[in-house]
TORLUM-576684 format. One record per residue: x, y, z of N, C-alpha, C in turn; residue number from 1. Coordinates in steps of 0.1 Angstrom, whole numbers, plus 5000, padded with zeros to 4 digits. Each point is the difference from the previous one (the first is absolute). Layout:
residues N
n_px/n_py/n_pz/ca_px/ca_py/ca_pz/c_px/c_py/c_pz/seq
X/Y/Z/X/Y/Z/X/Y/Z/NUM
...
end
This chain:
residues 274
n_px/n_py/n_pz/ca_px/ca_py/ca_pz/c_px/c_py/c_pz/seq
4824/5130/5153/5006/4992/4989/4993/5004/4987/1
4986/5005/5004/4995/5008/4981/5011/5011/4996/2
4999/4995/4989/5005/5008/4987/5013/4999/5001/3
5010/4991/5006/5015/4996/4997/5003/4994/4987/4
5005/5002/4992/5005/5003/4987/5010/4986/4998/5
4995/4991/4993/5007/4990/4999/5007/4998/4985/6
5009/4997/4997/5007/4997/4987/5006/4987/5002/7
4993/4992/4988/5000/4989/4999/5007/4991/4986/8
5003/4990/5000/5007/4994/4988/4991/4994/4993/9
5002/5004/4984/4991/4992/4991/5004/4989/4993/10
5008/4990/5007/5000/4988/4998/4995/4988/5006/11
4999/4990/4997/4995/4987/5003/5005/4996/5015/12
5016/5004/4999/4998/4990/5011/4998/5009/5018/13
4995/5016/4997/4992/5008/5012/4988/4992/5000/14
4994/4994/4989/4986/4997/5004/4994/4994/5012/15
5010/4990/5010/4993/4997/5013/5005/5011/5008/16
5010/5005/4998/4999/5014/5013/4988/5008/4998/17
4995/5005/4988/4987/5006/5002/4986/4998/4996/18
4997/4986/5009/4986/4991/4996/4992/5010/5007/19
5000/5002/5015/4993/5009/5007/4996/5014/4996/20
5009/5002/4987/4997/5012/5000/4990/5002/4984/21
5000/4992/4994/4999/4994/4988/4983/4994/5004/22
5000/4991/5005/4992/4989/5001/4993/5001/5015/23
5003/5007/5009/4996/5007/5013/4998/5012/5003/24
4995/5003/5015/5000/5013/5004/5008/5012/5002/25
5014/4993/4999/5012/5009/5001/5000/5011/4991/26
4996/4996/4988/5000/5013/4991/4993/5012/5000/27
4992/4999/5008/4989/5016/5004/5006/5005/5008/28
5012/4995/5006/5007/5008/5012/5011/5007/4995/29
5007/4997/4985/5010/5005/4999/5001/5005/4984/30
5006/5012/4990/5002/4999/4991/5011/4995/4989/31
4998/4992/4996/5006/4987/4995/5004/5006/4985/32
5011/5001/5000/5005/5002/4980/5010/4986/4997/33
5000/4999/4990/5007/4989/4991/5015/5006/4992/34
5010/4996/5002/5015/5000/4993/5007/4992/4999/35
5009/5005/4995/5017/4991/5002/5009/5000/5013/36
5004/4990/5004/5014/5003/5011/5004/5013/5002/37
5005/5007/4987/5009/5013/5003/4990/5012/5000/38
4991/4996/4998/4988/5012/5000/4994/5002/5013/39
5001/4988/5010/4996/4998/5011/5007/5005/5009/40
5016/4997/4999/5008/5008/5006/5000/5013/5003/41
5000/5005/4988/4996/5016/4998/4989/5006/5004/42
4989/4996/5001/4990/5000/5010/5002/5004/5014/43
5009/4991/5007/5005/5001/5011/5005/5010/4999/44
5012/5001/4993/5010/5010/5001/4994/5014/5002/45
4993/5005/4992/4993/5014/4996/4988/5000/5008/46
4994/4988/5010/4990/5008/5007/4984/4997/4992/47
5003/4994/4992/4988/4997/4993/4992/4987/5001/48
5008/4993/5005/4992/4985/5009/5001/5004/5014/49
4997/4993/5007/4998/4996/5014/5007/4988/5002/50
4996/4992/4991/5004/4985/4999/5005/4993/4988/51
5010/4989/5002/5001/4995/4985/5009/4989/4997/52
4997/4992/4993/5011/4990/4998/5016/5005/4995/53
5005/4999/5008/5017/5008/4997/5011/4989/4994/54
5003/5003/4995/5012/4990/4996/5011/5003/5004/55
5003/4982/5009/5012/5004/5009/5006/5008/5002/56
5009/5006/4987/5011/5007/5003/4999/5011/5000/57
4986/5007/4992/4995/5017/5006/4999/5001/5011/58
4997/4989/5013/4996/4999/5010/5016/5013/5010/59
5011/4998/4992/5011/5004/5006/5005/5011/4996/60
4989/5006/4992/5003/5017/4992/4989/5012/5001/61
4991/4990/5011/4986/5010/5007/5001/4998/5006/62
4997/5014/5013/4999/4999/5013/4991/5000/5006/63
4998/5000/5011/4985/4997/5011/4993/4993/4995/64
5003/4987/4995/4986/4991/4996/5005/4986/5012/65
4985/4995/5001/5001/4989/5008/4992/4991/4992/66
5011/4983/5005/4992/4990/4995/4985/4993/5005/67
4996/4995/4990/4990/4991/5008/5006/4988/4998/68
4999/4994/5018/5007/4985/4998/4995/4992/4999/69
5007/4989/4995/4996/4985/4995/4998/5001/4988/70
4994/5007/4990/4997/5005/4987/5010/5002/4989/71
5004/4991/4991/5009/5006/4984/4996/4988/4991/72
5009/5007/4983/4998/4992/4991/5015/4994/5003/73
5002/4990/5000/5014/4991/5002/4997/4986/4991/74
5013/4994/4998/5003/4989/5000/5008/4991/5004/75
5001/4988/5004/5006/4988/5003/5012/4994/4985/76
4991/4999/4992/5004/4992/4991/5002/5010/4984/77
5000/4991/4991/4994/5012/4987/4986/5008/5001/78
5002/5017/4997/4988/5004/4998/4995/5001/4990/79
5004/4997/4988/4993/5000/4988/4999/5014/4991/80
4996/5008/5009/4995/5015/4991/5013/5010/5007/81
5009/4998/5001/5013/5009/4998/5010/4993/4996/82
5001/5002/4984/5012/4994/4989/5006/5009/4994/83
5012/4994/5000/5012/5004/4988/4997/4997/4990/84
4993/5003/4985/4997/4993/4994/5015/5006/4986/85
5007/4988/4992/5012/5006/4996/4995/4985/4986/86
5011/5008/4993/5004/4996/4983/5015/4992/5004/87
5003/4999/5012/5015/4994/5004/5005/4999/5012/88
5009/4990/5004/5001/5000/5010/5007/5012/5009/89
4994/4996/5016/4999/5011/5009/5016/5005/5006/90
5007/4993/4995/5016/5004/4999/5005/5009/4990/91
4991/5001/4989/5006/5008/4987/4994/5011/5001/92
4983/5002/5009/4993/5010/4996/5009/5014/5007/93
5000/5014/4991/5007/5010/5007/4992/5011/5001/94
4981/5001/4992/4993/5006/5002/4986/4992/5001/95
4995/5009/5013/4986/4998/5007/4990/5007/4997/96
4991/4998/4995/4989/5012/4993/4991/4993/5017/97
4997/5010/5009/4989/5001/5011/4991/5004/5000/98
4985/4992/5006/4989/5007/4998/5000/5011/5009/99
4995/5012/4994/4997/5010/5007/4994/4999/5014/100
4991/4989/4998/4986/4998/5014/5012/4995/5008/101
5011/4993/5004/5005/4996/5007/5015/5009/5008/102
5001/4998/5014/5008/5005/5009/5008/4983/5005/103
4994/4995/5009/5007/4991/5007/5006/4992/4990/104
4995/4995/4986/5002/4989/4995/5012/5004/4994/105
5001/5014/4996/5014/5005/4991/5011/4998/5013/106
4995/5004/5009/5009/5000/5013/5009/4988/5001/107
4991/4987/4996/5002/4992/5004/5009/4989/4988/108
4997/5006/4987/5009/4997/4987/5016/5009/5006/109
4995/5010/5006/5015/5006/4997/5008/4997/5010/110
4995/4993/5015/5007/4991/5008/5005/4985/4997/111
4990/4997/4991/5006/4985/4995/5015/5001/4990/112
4997/5013/4989/5011/4998/4989/5010/5005/5009/113
5000/5009/5011/5015/5007/5007/5003/4991/5006/114
4995/4989/5009/5006/4994/5007/5006/4987/4997/115
4989/4995/4993/5006/4988/4995/4997/4995/4979/116
4998/5009/4998/5002/4993/4985/5009/5014/4991/117
5008/5007/5004/5014/5000/4993/4997/5015/5000/118
4992/5011/5007/5003/5012/5003/4987/5006/4995/119
5002/5016/4999/4987/5005/4994/4998/4999/4985/120
4987/5003/5000/4996/5003/4987/4994/5013/4995/121
4993/5003/4989/4996/5016/4997/4987/4990/5000/122
4991/5010/5010/4986/4996/5001/4994/5015/4990/123
4990/4998/4993/4990/5010/4991/4985/4997/5006/124
4997/5011/5008/4985/4998/5003/4987/5001/4986/125
4993/4991/4999/4992/5001/4986/4985/4996/5006/126
4993/5001/4992/4984/4993/4998/5001/4990/5000/127
4990/4989/5004/5003/4984/4999/4994/4994/4989/128
5004/5005/4990/5005/4994/4988/5008/4994/4997/129
4996/4986/4999/5012/4988/5000/5006/5002/4986/130
4996/5001/4992/5007/5002/4986/5008/5013/5000/131
4993/5009/5003/5010/5016/4999/5006/4999/5008/132
5000/4992/5014/5011/4997/5008/5012/4999/4996/133
4998/4983/4992/5013/4992/4997/5006/5012/4983/134
4990/5001/4995/5004/5010/4989/5012/5013/5003/135
5001/5003/5016/5012/5010/5004/5007/4996/5005/136
4998/4990/5012/5010/4993/5009/4998/4983/4997/137
5013/4999/5004/5003/4982/5003/4988/4993/5007/138
4997/5003/5007/4992/4995/5011/4987/5011/5006/139
4987/4991/5002/4990/5011/5004/4993/4996/5019/140
4998/5006/5004/4995/4999/5015/4985/5003/5002/141
4994/4990/4997/4985/4999/5001/4995/4998/5016/142
4987/5006/5001/4997/4997/5017/4986/5000/4996/143
4996/4993/5014/4979/4998/4997/4996/4992/4993/144
4988/5001/4996/4994/4990/4990/5005/4997/4988/145
5008/5013/4993/5007/5003/4989/5009/4989/4998/146
5011/4992/5013/5003/4991/4998/4999/4988/5002/147
4985/4996/5001/4996/4988/5005/4996/4990/4989/148
4998/5008/4988/4997/4996/4987/5012/5002/4989/149
5014/5002/5001/5010/4998/4995/5001/4993/4994/150
5001/4989/4987/5008/4992/4995/5010/4996/5002/151
5004/4988/5009/5015/5000/5007/5005/4992/4989/152
4992/4993/4989/5006/4992/4989/5009/5011/4993/153
4994/5012/4995/5007/5009/4992/5011/5003/5000/154
5000/5010/5018/5012/5002/5007/5009/4995/5007/155
5009/4999/5006/5009/4997/5013/4990/5008/5011/156
4998/4996/5007/4990/5005/5014/5007/4997/5016/157
5003/5012/5005/5004/4999/5014/4991/5001/5010/158
4996/4995/5010/4987/5006/5010/5012/5004/5011/159
4998/5012/5004/5012/5009/5005/4998/4995/5016/160
4987/4995/5004/4997/4998/5014/5009/4984/4998/161
4995/4993/4992/5011/4982/5000/5013/5007/5002/162
5006/5006/4990/5017/5006/5001/4998/5004/5017/163
4996/5008/5005/5005/5000/5014/4999/4994/5006/164
4988/4992/5003/5000/4987/5006/5013/4988/4998/165
5002/5000/4989/5010/4993/4995/5014/5002/5009/166
5001/5011/4996/5017/5007/5002/4999/5007/5018/167
4987/4998/5010/5000/5005/5013/4995/4990/5009/168
4993/4993/4992/4989/4987/5013/4989/5012/5006/169
4998/5011/4994/4991/5004/5009/4986/5007/4996/170
4988/4997/5003/4988/5008/4990/5004/5017/4997/171
4990/5005/4992/5005/5011/4997/4982/5007/5001/172
5002/5018/5006/4990/5005/5001/4997/5011/4990/173
4991/5002/4992/5000/5011/4993/4993/5010/5001/174
4989/4998/5009/4992/5005/5007/4993/5005/5013/175
4992/5013/5006/4995/4993/5010/4992/5016/5002/176
4991/5000/5005/4988/5007/5005/5011/5012/5008/177
4997/5013/5000/5008/5012/5005/4992/5009/5004/178
4999/5007/5011/4985/5009/5003/5008/5013/5004/179
4998/5012/4993/5007/5010/5007/4994/5002/5019/180
5013/5007/5005/5000/4998/5012/4986/5006/5007/181
4993/5008/4998/4988/5010/5002/4986/4990/4999/182
5001/4990/4992/4992/4993/4996/5002/4984/5005/183
5013/4998/5010/5000/4988/5004/4997/4996/5011/184
4988/4994/5002/4989/5000/5010/4997/4982/5001/185
5003/4994/5011/5002/4982/4996/4983/4999/4998/186
4988/5009/5004/4991/4994/4991/5002/4997/4983/187
5010/5010/4994/5003/5001/4986/5003/4988/4998/188
5013/4998/5005/5008/4991/4995/4988/4984/5006/189
4992/4997/5006/4992/4990/4999/4992/4993/4990/190
4995/5015/4989/4989/4998/4997/5011/4996/4984/191
5009/5003/5001/5011/4991/4987/5006/4992/5004/192
5004/4991/5011/4996/4989/5001/4994/4992/4998/193
4987/5003/5003/4986/4994/5001/4998/4994/4986/194
4997/5013/4992/5004/4997/4988/5006/4991/4990/195
5012/4999/5003/5010/4995/5000/4992/4979/5004/196
5003/5002/5007/4987/4985/5009/4994/4997/4992/197
4990/5009/5000/4985/4995/4991/5005/4996/4986/198
5009/5010/4992/5005/4993/4984/5002/4990/4999/199
5009/4995/5015/5009/4986/4996/4990/4992/5002/200
4985/5000/5002/4996/4987/5003/4993/4993/4992/201
5002/4988/4995/5001/4989/4991/4985/5007/4988/202
4988/5004/5008/4991/5002/4993/5003/5013/4990/203
5006/5009/5005/5001/5013/4997/5011/4999/4992/204
5012/4996/4999/5011/5000/4993/4994/4988/4986/205
4988/4992/5002/4995/4995/4988/4994/5012/4990/206
4991/5011/5008/4993/5006/4995/5010/5010/4993/207
5011/5005/5004/5011/5009/4996/5006/4992/4987/208
5001/4988/5003/5005/4991/4987/4986/5003/4988/209
4993/4999/5003/4985/5001/4990/5004/5013/4993/210
4999/5009/5009/5000/5017/4998/5012/4999/4986/211
5013/4998/5008/5014/5005/4996/5005/4995/4989/212
4998/4982/4994/5003/4996/4991/4999/5006/4986/213
4988/5004/4997/4997/5008/4988/5013/5015/4998/214
4998/5004/5011/5006/5013/4998/5017/4997/4997/215
5004/4989/5006/5015/5002/4997/5003/4987/4994/216
4988/4992/4989/5004/4992/4992/5005/4984/5006/217
4998/4998/5012/5004/4989/5007/4989/4991/5002/218
4998/4990/5004/4992/4990/5005/4998/5002/5012/219
4988/4994/5004/4998/5005/5018/5010/4987/5005/220
5000/4989/4997/5010/4994/5009/5015/5005/4998/221
5005/5009/4989/5010/5010/5002/5002/5005/5008/222
4992/5014/5001/4993/5011/5012/5005/4989/5008/223
4987/4991/5010/4999/4996/5009/5018/4998/5001/224
5008/4993/4997/5015/4997/4999/5007/5008/5004/225
5000/5012/4994/5009/5007/5002/4999/5010/5014/226
4982/5000/5005/4999/5007/5012/5004/4991/5008/227
5002/4989/5005/4996/4990/5009/5015/4993/5000/228
5008/5003/4989/5014/4993/5000/5008/5006/5000/229
5001/5011/4986/5012/5011/4998/4996/5010/5013/230
4988/5008/5000/5001/5008/5007/5000/4995/5018/231
5006/5011/5012/4999/4995/5012/4995/5019/5003/232
4986/5000/5006/4999/5011/5008/5000/5002/5014/233
5014/4996/5005/5000/5003/5015/5012/5003/4997/234
5003/5007/5015/5010/5012/5007/5006/4993/5007/235
5005/4989/5003/5006/4989/5010/5011/5006/5005/236
5007/4992/5010/5016/5000/5008/5006/4995/4984/237
5000/4988/4991/5007/4997/4991/5003/5013/4985/238
4986/5005/4996/4999/5008/4996/5010/5014/5001/239
4997/5002/5013/5005/5017/5004/5014/4997/5003/240
5005/4987/5003/5014/4997/4997/5006/5004/4986/241
4992/4991/4992/5004/5005/4985/5002/5011/4996/242
4989/5010/5002/5001/5015/4999/5011/5002/5000/243
5002/5003/5017/5012/5004/5002/5010/4999/4994/244
5004/4985/5000/5013/4996/4989/5002/5007/4987/245
4986/5005/4994/5000/5004/4988/5003/5015/5002/246
4996/5005/5009/5001/5012/5004/5015/5003/4997/247
5008/4993/5008/5011/5000/5007/5010/4999/4984/248
4996/4992/4993/5001/4997/4985/5004/5011/4991/249
4987/5005/5003/4997/5015/4990/5008/5011/5009/250
5001/5000/5007/5010/5013/5009/5014/4999/4993/251
5004/4985/4997/5015/4997/4996/5000/5001/4987/252
4991/5002/4993/5000/5000/4987/4994/5013/4996/253
5001/5010/5011/4994/5014/4994/4988/5004/4998/254
4990/4989/4999/4987/5004/4997/4993/5006/5007/255
5003/5003/5015/4992/5007/5008/5011/5004/5011/256
4998/5011/5006/5013/5005/5009/5001/4996/5013/257
4986/4992/5008/5006/4993/5013/4988/4986/5003/258
5000/4993/5004/4986/4992/5005/4994/5007/5010/259
4991/4999/4995/4985/5007/5007/4996/4991/5011/260
4999/5010/5011/4990/4990/5011/4988/4998/4999/261
4996/4990/5000/4988/5000/4999/4989/5002/5013/262
4991/5007/4996/4993/5005/5014/4982/4997/4996/263
4997/4995/5007/4988/4993/4995/4989/5007/5014/264
4988/4998/4988/4984/5006/5008/5001/4995/5014/265
5001/5000/5010/4994/5000/5011/5012/5000/5012/266
5009/5002/4990/5015/5002/5011/5007/5005/4995/267
5010/5009/5006/5010/5013/4995/5012/4991/4999/268
5002/4987/4999/5015/4996/5001/5004/4998/4990/269
5013/4997/4998/5005/4992/4987/5004/4987/4999/270
4997/4997/4992/4996/4983/4995/5013/4998/4992/271
5015/4992/5005/5007/4995/4996/5002/4987/4998/272
5001/4992/4990/5006/4984/5003/5011/4997/4999/273
5010/4999/5001/5016/4995/4997/5000/4983/4999/274
end
């Protein structure tokens, strides 16, 4: 385990997952770096990282990965940190500026538009500057911490996870831990599972809220609500079924070529939920 390279995401919603790495002994055994979701995927693809929080859609495009069981960044309701921000009703949107840090959220937006909102739109990758995005396009897709502080009275805002849940009745899985096959040992998975469990303990969530509230511009109470009510950190049967459902829609919309069979650390079998 010593020396394994971990690519983590520098957003509030990953803080509970990283508890033992930031506040416990686990960090000493790994080389941890922080970046944005799209860069995590690229690090795993190129071999620059052994373990990463991978955008769910990116798993379909990178070979020889194993998923750490049971752990995800998901939601069963509104997520608050994946927003389509617009100056006009969503049905009238023709161009969308998309955060270059995102992959799964862009895929979700494409699926939502194509399946339920009257066909495709033009998507333009841009840096996550809301004013600049809206000068160029009708709407902007923001992810992570910048989305949490958008003034919803100033714009029309659409929570993409909430839209997905409204239209499908299912949760949504944004990301999960993935490990390159050569590093996929059960003891590695256990370390990341325990870190999530420790991070979700009430006293530790309270400390995360104290640490992160000034960073993201929210109150401690708002941070706690986000982490405990909007984010679901499990990869259970219901979330796996929703993930497979999303993959199938992504194939239908031409976002990915095929539904990827999930292979988990500790087992070499596929996990498909119908």
